[in-house]
C-alpha positions in Angstrom: -51.3 -27.3 77.9 -54.3 -28.4 75.7 -53.5 -30.1 72.5 -52.2 -27.9 69.6 -53.2 -29.0 66.1 -51.3 -29.2 62.9 -53.1 -29.4 59.6 -53.4 -33.2 59.4 -54.4 -33.6 63.1 -57.1 -30.9 62.6 -58.5 -32.5 59.5 -58.6 -35.9 61.2 -60.4 -34.4 64.2 -63.0 -33.1 61.7 -63.4 -36.5 60.0 -61.7 -35.6 56.8 -58.2 -35.5 55.3 -55.8 -33.5 53.2 -56.8 -35.3 50.0 -60.5 -34.5 50.4 -59.7 -30.9 51.3 -57.4 -30.4 48.3 -59.9 -31.9 45.9 -62.6 -29.5 47.3 -60.4 -26.4 47.1 -59.3 -27.2 43.5 -62.9 -27.9 42.4 -64.1 -24.5 43.8 -61.2 -22.3 42.7 -60.3 -24.1 39.5 -56.7 -22.9 39.3 -54.8 -22.7 36.0 -51.3 -23.8 35.1 -48.8 -21.4 36.8 -51.2 -20.7 39.7 -50.3 -21.7 43.3 -52.5 -22.8 46.1 -51.2 -23.4 49.6 -52.4 -23.7 53.2 -51.0 -21.7 56.0 -51.8 -20.0 59.3 -51.7 -21.4 62.8 -52.4 -24.9 61.7 -49.4 -24.9 59.4 -47.2 -24.0 62.4 -48.8 -26.5 64.7 -50.4 -23.8 66.8 -54.0 -24.4 65.8 -57.0 -25.4 67.9 -60.1 -27.6 67.1 -62.0 -24.3 66.3 -59.3 -22.8 64.0 -60.1 -21.8 60.4 -57.9 -23.0 57.6 -56.0 -20.3 55.7 -55.7 -20.7 52.0 -53.6 -18.6 49.7 -54.2 -18.4 46.0 -51.5 -16.9 43.8 -52.5 -16.2 40.2 -52.8 -13.5 37.5 -56.2 -14.8 36.3 -58.6 -14.8 39.2 -61.1 -12.7 37.2 -63.9 -11.3 39.4 -64.4 -14.5 41.5 -62.5 -13.4 44.6 -61.7 -10.2 46.4 -58.4 -9.8 48.3 -59.9 -12.1 50.9 -63.0 -14.3 51.1 -64.5 -17.0 53.3 -65.3 -20.5 52.0 -67.1 -23.5 53.5 -65.1 -26.6 52.7 -65.9 -30.2 53.7 -67.7 -28.7 56.7 -64.7 -26.6 57.7 -64.4 -22.8 57.5 -61.6 -21.5 55.3 -60.3 -18.0 54.8 -58.9 -17.5 51.3 -56.5 -14.7 50.4 -55.7 -13.8 46.8 -52.4 -12.3 45.6 -51.2 -11.6 42.0 -47.9 -13.1 40.9 -46.4 -9.7 40.0 -47.2 -8.5 43.6 -45.4 -11.5 45.1 -42.5 -11.2 42.7 -42.0 -7.5 43.6 -42.3 -8.2 47.3 -39.7 -11.0 47.2 -37.4 -8.8 45.2 -37.6 -6.1 47.9 -36.8 -8.7 50.5 -33.8 -10.0 48.6 -32.4 -6.5 48.4 -32.8 -6.1 52.2 -29.5 -6.8 54.1 -30.1 -8.5 57.5 -26.6 -7.9 58.7 -26.4 -4.2 58.3 -26.8 -1.4 60.9 -29.5 1.0 59.8 -32.2 3.3 61.1 -34.9 0.7 62.0 -37.6 3.1 60.8 -36.4 2.4 57.2 -37.8 -1.2 57.4 -41.3 0.0 58.0 -41.7 0.3 54.2 -42.6 -3.3 54.5 -46.3 -3.1 55.6 -47.8 -5.3 58.3 -49.7 -7.1 55.6 -46.6 -7.8 53.6 -44.6 -9.1 56.6 -47.5 -11.4 57.5 -47.8 -12.6 53.9 -44.1 -13.4 53.7 -44.2 -15.4 56.9 -47.3 -17.3 55.9 -45.8 -18.1 52.5 -42.6 -19.4 54.2 -44.5 -21.8 56.5 -47.1 -22.7 53.9 -48.1 -26.2 52.7 -48.6 -26.3 48.9 -51.5 -28.2 47.4 -51.3 -26.9 43.8 -48.3 -25.5 41.8 -45.7 -27.2 44.0 -42.7 -26.4 41.7 -43.4 -22.7 41.4 -44.1 -22.6 45.2 -40.7 -24.1 45.9 -39.0 -21.6 43.6 -40.5 -18.7 45.6 -39.8 -20.3 49.0 -36.1 -20.7 48.1 -35.9 -16.9 47.9 -37.5 -16.1 51.2 -34.7 -16.1 53.8 -36.0 -16.6 57.4 -33.2 -14.4 58.8 -34.4 -11.5 56.8 -37.9 -11.8 58.1 -36.6 -12.1 61.7 -34.5 -8.9 61.2 -37.6 -7.1 59.9 -39.4 -8.0 63.2 -36.4 -6.8 65.3 -36.4 -3.4 63.5 -40.1 -3.0 63.8 -39.9 -3.9 67.5 -37.2 -1.3 68.2 -39.2 1.4 66.5 -42.4 0.5 68.5 -40.5 0.3 71.8 -39.0 3.7 71.2 -42.5 5.2 70.6 -44.1 3.5 73.6 -41.2 4.5 75.8 -41.6 8.1 74.9 -45.4 7.9 75.4 -44.8 6.2 78.8 -42.7 9.1 80.1 -45.2 11.6 78.8 -48.1 9.9 80.6 -46.1 9.8 83.9 -45.4 13.5 83.6 -49.2 14.2 83.6 -50.1 11.5 86.2 -52.0 9.4 83.6 -51.1 6.0 85.1 -53.7 4.1 83.1 -52.3 5.1 79.8 -48.8 4.6 81.1 -49.7 1.1 82.0 -50.9 0.4 78.4 -47.5 1.8 77.1 -45.7 -0.6 79.4 -47.7 -3.5 78.0 -46.7 -2.3 74.5 -43.0 -2.2 75.4 -43.2 -5.7 76.9 -45.0 -7.0 73.8 -42.5 -5.6 71.3 -39.6 -6.5 73.4 -41.0 -10.1 73.3 -41.1 -9.8 69.5 -37.5 -8.7 69.4 -36.4 -11.6 71.7 -38.4 -14.2 69.7 -37.1 -12.9 66.3 -33.5 -13.0 67.6 -34.2 -16.7 68.3 -35.5 -17.3 64.8 -39.2 -16.4 64.9 -40.6 -14.9 61.7 -44.3 -14.8 62.8 -45.4 -11.2 63.3 -48.7 -12.2 64.9 -49.2 -10.6 68.3 -51.6 -13.2 69.5 -48.9 -15.8 69.5 -46.5 -13.9 71.7 -47.4 -15.5 75.0 -47.4 -19.1 73.7 -44.1 -18.6 71.9 -42.6 -17.0 75.0 -43.7 -20.0 77.0 -42.2 -22.4 74.5 -39.0 -20.4 74.5 -38.8 -20.4 78.3 -39.2 -24.2 78.3 -36.4 -24.9 75.8 -34.1 -22.4 77.5 -34.7 -23.5 81.1 -31.4 -25.4 81.2 -29.7 -22.0 81.8 -27.2 -22.5 78.9 -28.9 -19.8 76.9 -28.3 -16.3 78.1 -28.7 -12.7 77.0 -25.4 -10.7 77.2 -24.2 -13.2 79.7 -26.4 -11.6 82.3 -29.9 -12.9 82.2 -31.2 -16.4 81.4 -33.5 -16.4 78.5 -36.2 -18.2 80.4 -36.1 -15.5 83.1 -36.4 -12.8 80.5 -39.3 -14.6 78.8 -41.1 -14.8 82.1 -40.6 -11.1 82.9 -42.0 -10.1 79.5 -45.0 -12.4 80.0 -45.7 -10.5 83.2 -45.3 -7.2 81.4 -47.9 -8.2 78.8 -50.6 -9.8 80.9 -50.4 -8.0 84.3 -53.1 -5.5 85.2 -51.4 -2.2 86.0 -54.5 -0.1 86.3 -54.7 -0.4 90.0 -51.0 0.2 90.7 -49.9 3.5 92.1 -47.1 5.6 90.5 -44.3 4.2 92.6 -45.0 0.5 91.9 -45.6 1.2 88.2 -42.3 3.1 87.9 -40.4 0.3 89.8 -41.6 -2.4 87.4 -41.1 0.0 84.4 -37.5 0.6 85.4 -36.9 -3.2 85.3 -38.8 -3.8 82.1 -37.3 -0.8 80.2 -33.8 -2.0 81.3 -34.5 -5.5 80.0 -36.0 -4.1 76.7 -32.8 -2.0 76.2 -30.6 -5.1 76.7 -32.7 -7.4 74.5 -32.6 -4.9 71.6 -28.8 -4.6 71.8 -28.4 -8.3 72.1 -30.7 -8.9 69.2 -28.8 -6.5 66.9 -25.5 -8.1 68.0 -26.8 -11.4 66.7 -27.5 -10.0 63.3 -24.7 -7.5 62.8 -21.9 -8.3 65.3 -22.2 -11.9 66.5 -18.5 -11.9 67.4 -19.3 -9.6 70.3 -21.4 -12.4 71.9 -18.8 -15.1 71.8 -17.0 -14.1 75.0 -20.1 -13.9 77.2 -21.1 -16.6 79.6 -23.7 -16.1 82.3 -22.3 -15.6 85.8 -23.9 -16.9 89.0 -25.1 -14.2 91.4 -24.1 -14.5 95.1 -26.5 -13.8 97.9 -26.2 -10.2 99.2 -24.1 -9.6 102.2 -24.8 -7.1 105.0 -22.4 -4.4 103.7 -22.9 -4.9 100.0 -23.6 -1.8 97.9 -26.2 -2.2 95.2 -25.7 -0.8 91.7 -28.2 1.8 90.6 -30.7 1.6 87.8 -30.8 3.7 84.6 -33.3 6.6 84.7 -36.7 5.8 83.2 -36.1 8.2 80.2 -32.7 6.7 79.2 -32.3 4.5 76.2 -29.4 2.2 75.2 -28.9 2.0 71.5 -26.6 0.4 68.9 -25.7 2.8 66.1 -22.8 3.0 63.6 -21.1 0.1 65.5 -21.3 2.0 68.8 -23.3 1.4 71.9 -24.6 4.7 73.4 -26.8 5.8 76.2 -29.0 8.8 75.6 -32.0 10.5 77.2 -35.3 10.7 75.3 -35.5 13.7 73.0 -31.9 14.7 73.7 -29.0 14.6 71.3 -26.5 14.2 74.1 -25.2 10.6 74.0 -22.6 8.7 76.1 -20.6 6.0 74.3 -20.0 2.7 76.0 -17.0 0.4 75.3 -17.3 -3.3 76.0 -16.4 -3.0 79.7 -18.7 -0.1 80.2 -21.5 -2.0 78.4 -21.1 -5.0 80.8 -21.3 -2.6 83.7 -24.4 -0.8 82.6 -26.1 -4.1 81.7 -25.9 -4.9 85.4 -27.6 -1.7 86.5 -30.6 -3.5 87.8 -30.7 -2.2 91.4 -30.3 -5.7 92.8 -26.7 -6.7 91.8 -23.9 -5.7 94.1 -20.7 -3.9 93.2 -18.8 -6.9 94.6 -20.5 -9.4 92.2 -20.0 -7.1 89.2 -16.3 -6.6 90.1 -15.8 -10.4 90.2 -17.6 -10.7 86.8 -15.2 -8.2 85.3 -12.3 -10.1 86.8 -13.4 -13.3 85.0 -14.2 -11.7 81.7 -11.3 -9.3 81.3 -8.7 -10.4 84.0 -9.0 -7.0 85.6 -8.1 -7.0 89.2 -10.9 -6.5 91.7 -9.7 -3.2 93.0 -9.4 -1.8 89.4 -12.8 -3.3 88.5 -14.3 -1.5 91.4 -12.8 1.7 90.4 -14.1 1.3 86.8 -17.6 0.7 88.2 -17.6 3.6 90.7 -16.1 6.0 88.1 -18.8 5.1 85.5 -21.6 5.4 88.1 -20.4 8.8 89.1 -20.1 10.1 85.6 -23.6 8.8 84.6 -25.0 10.1 87.9 -23.7 13.6 87.2 -25.4 13.5 83.7 -28.7 12.5 85.3 -28.7 9.1 83.6 -29.4 7.1 86.8 -32.3 6.6 89.2 -30.0 7.7 92.0 -26.6 9.2 92.4 -23.9 7.0 93.7 -21.4 8.5 96.2 -18.0 6.8 96.7 
């Protein structure tokens, strides 16, 4: 991959340094005691390029009429975007974040009262590099908890996935495959946001999704990191990359639906897993990824969930429900493990062996649990196809 720049590398590549930049910024802006100036953006995170702009944030209550909310400056031959915030705005925003509980179950729509601009600001503040007003900057930063920013991204992702999922089904119903393809990319993108946030990301910028997924796949390639003990994180990251970048426009309905089935299933599992990390981490302790055996001649494959079925975590319960229907089916831990394997490529034999290892349930009893659940869900039209024992 081409070189990614941090602030100091970027400035060196442009024949200047942080001392010269700081001097230039202070000379132009002329901050007063109590003001804060800091650098942020892609360069602060080591994601910049040679052509990046420097992002400067100015926190003050006395800017006068010199700056709008955002302006562009030319500094030591480098372009710089400057964004102005008043201290009382920042104080109110941080107070709202402090009141936000990251370990509570809630309707994810309630967190949308944090605007996109506010989420972006909080992240850029957290990763910022102060050049004036260091003490006040540190006071603010100590109050911005990364786990809360990550949970905001998880909740936003769940809301957007729900909306795009509903849109996708509607487009299929009217044979609008181009729009359905765009909805699939939206689902993949926000599922990536949920995955990355669950692993600690606080950056809401969509343009960094693919790079962050690639980085996550690299550090997770050893196979030790898994989701629900079923999928390796690097495999999930690769699938979501495909969902974001592939061109669906020339695919016919069958192919699109097949990939959608896999992607929606993964999005369901990622959202449940992410919420477990925040509100019920104890439910993840027992899970270890199980190897999958090669299919044998007489193996029977598990079904997939129907395209309009969602898996959700609410009030401490995991439920399956169809879009726009109140009818829900609650899953206990064993049923959850079974449904997570409804990927149309895992055999009943392998799943029965997994249940034996996790719960010490005999193979014959495990098989009965599986076939009973498949029959019940099939009768409720929750599956892509009905299983017959």
